[in-house]
N, C-alpha and C positions, 0 to 999 in steps of 0.2 A: 305394657309387660308390669307385675306389680314388683319392688324390689324384695319382699319375701318370700317368691315363689320357689320354691328348690325341688329337684329333682325327689321322684319318693324312694326310687332305691325297690320299682313293683316287677319291671320290664328287664327281662332275662334275653337271650340270644343266644346260637350255637346249643341246640335241643338234643338227645337222644331219645329215641323209642324206643328201646330197651337195657333196660329199665328205664322206664319215664324220666329226664333230668338235664336240669339246666348248667349250660359252664359256666358260661358267665353272666352276672345280672348290674344293672346301672347300681353306682351307690349313692347311696339316699344322701340330698342336705347339699349338694353342687347349686349352685344358684343357675334356673333356668335357663338367665341369659349368658351365663358362659359355655353353655352348654348349647344353646343353641349356633355357638359361634363355633364350635367342635365338630358340630355338623354339617356345617358349611365346609368344612377345610376335609372332612370325614367326604363328603359327594362332588366333590371337586377332583380329589381322592379317583374316587369311581367313574367318577367318565372319563379323566387321563388312562387310569387301566382300561376300561371299555373299551375305547378307540384305538391304544396302538393295541389290546391284545386282538379284536377283529381282525387289524390290519397286519399284525405279524402271526396270526394265525397262533397265535398262543392261549393254551387250554390255562397255564399256570395265571396267567395276566388274567383272563375270566373270572376264574373260580377265586382270586383275590380279590376281588371284584363286587363277587355273589357275599362273601361271608364282609367285605365295608360296608358293603349296602344294609343288611341285614343288621352289623352293630349300631349302623346309625337310626335306621328305625326303631330298634331298640330305645333310642335316647330321645328321638320322638316319642315315642306312648309314652316311654318315663319323664320327658318332661311336661305332657298334658295336664296327666294325673299328678304333678305337681302341681300345676297353674290351676287347674280346678280343688283342689285340695285346697291351696291359698285364700282362694274364692269362697269357702265353708259349704262346694258344692256335691264332696267328696269327704267323709272322716277316713281320715287319719289311721 
């Protein structure tokens, strides 16, 4: 991956439908390598929460896993846009 690849700041997560809006957005300019490290950590937490939530029947843990997975997906989407931009495939 290019060292110059940075997050684009276009992906969002936790959206509402009425009115349509995003509660959170990924910040632009974060090095993609660092963002990917954070995704790995988040997905490790999601895995543990899902296992514990299923075994213990704890809906709160399952809900937390849902939100963390949505957060991780937004980071992945934003990293991909940043990588495409650094290759010149997308305009800023």
